[in-house]
C-alpha positions as CSV (number, residue, x, y, z in Angstrom):
1,M,17.0,28.9,-16.6
2,K,18.1,29.5,-13.0
3,N,18.3,26.7,-10.5
4,R,15.1,26.4,-8.5
5,A,15.0,26.1,-4.7
6,D,14.0,22.8,-3.2
7,I,10.6,24.2,-2.2
8,E,9.9,25.3,-5.8
9,V,10.8,21.8,-7.2
10,I,8.5,20.2,-4.6
11,A,5.7,22.6,-5.5
12,A,6.1,21.9,-9.2
13,I,5.9,18.1,-8.5
14,L,2.8,18.5,-6.4
15,R,1.1,20.7,-9.0
16,S,1.8,18.1,-11.7
17,A,-0.1,15.4,-9.7
18,K,-2.8,17.5,-8.1
19,D,-5.7,16.8,-10.5
20,N,-5.1,13.2,-11.5
21,W,-3.1,10.1,-10.6
22,E,0.2,10.4,-12.6
23,Y,3.1,8.2,-13.6
24,Q,6.5,9.3,-12.4
25,T,7.6,10.0,-16.0
26,T,4.6,12.3,-16.5
27,I,5.4,14.2,-13.3
28,M,9.0,14.5,-14.5
29,N,7.8,16.1,-17.8
30,K,5.2,18.3,-16.2
31,A,7.5,19.6,-13.4
32,S,10.5,19.9,-15.7
33,V,12.8,17.8,-13.4
34,S,15.3,15.1,-14.1
35,H,14.9,11.5,-13.1
36,S,17.2,11.8,-10.1
37,Q,15.3,14.9,-8.9
38,V,11.9,13.3,-9.2
39,I,13.1,10.3,-7.2
40,R,14.6,12.5,-4.5
41,Y,11.8,15.0,-4.2
42,I,8.9,12.5,-4.4
43,S,10.6,10.6,-1.6
44,V,10.7,13.8,0.5
45,A,7.1,14.7,-0.4
46,M,5.9,11.1,0.5
47,N,7.7,11.2,3.8
48,R,6.0,14.5,4.6
49,G,2.6,13.2,3.5
50,L,2.3,15.6,0.6
51,I,2.0,13.0,-2.2
52,E,0.8,9.4,-2.1
53,Y,1.7,6.4,-4.2
54,S,-0.5,3.5,-5.3
55,E,1.4,0.3,-5.4
56,I,-1.5,-1.3,-7.4
57,S,-1.3,1.2,-10.3
58,G,2.2,2.6,-9.9
59,L,0.8,6.2,-9.9
60,Y,1.2,9.2,-7.7
61,K,-1.3,11.8,-6.5
62,T,-1.0,15.0,-4.4
63,T,-2.7,14.5,-1.0
64,I,-4.9,17.0,0.8
65,M,-1.9,18.0,2.9
66,G,0.0,18.6,-0.4
67,L,-2.9,20.7,-1.7
68,H,-2.7,22.8,1.5
69,F,1.1,23.2,0.9
70,L,0.4,24.4,-2.7
71,E,-2.2,26.9,-1.3
72,K,0.3,28.3,1.2
73,H,3.1,28.3,-1.4
74,S,0.9,30.3,-3.9
75,K,0.1,32.9,-1.2
76,L,3.8,33.3,-0.3
77,M,4.6,33.8,-4.0
78,T,2.0,36.6,-4.3
79,L,3.5,38.2,-1.2
80,F,7.1,37.9,-2.6
81,P,6.7,38.1,-6.4
82,E,10.4,38.9,-6.8
83,I,11.3,35.4,-5.8
84,A,8.5,33.7,-7.7
85,E,9.6,30.8,-10.0
86,P,9.6,31.5,-13.8
87,S,6.3,29.7,-14.3
88,H,4.6,32.3,-12.0
89,S,6.5,35.3,-13.5
90,H,7.3,35.6,-17.2
91,Q,10.0,38.2,-16.5
92,S,13.1,37.2,-14.4
93,H,14.0,39.6,-11.7
94,Y,17.5,38.2,-11.5
95,D,18.7,39.3,-15.0
C-alpha cells in the first residue's frame, strides 16, 4: 500500500469517529494507522477543531467542522479521482 498524504490520514481518522464516540484504539483500527500516527493526527485535528475529546469518557468524536472537512474532502476526491486514496478507488492509478 502506498503512503497516504497527511490530509488522507486525517480524513480517515475523522471518518472513523463521525457516527459515534470512539476510543483511540478503535480509531487506529478503523483508519488503519499506527499508534504514533493516531496520536499525531488526532492532536492536529483537535487543534483545528475537527475532532473533540471527552475527558470523562476518554472517547473522540468528529465535530461539525470535521464533518464539513469530510464533505469538502469527498468533493475534491470526486473531482480528482486519480489521487483518491485506495478506500475510494479499488484500482491504484500509480501501478
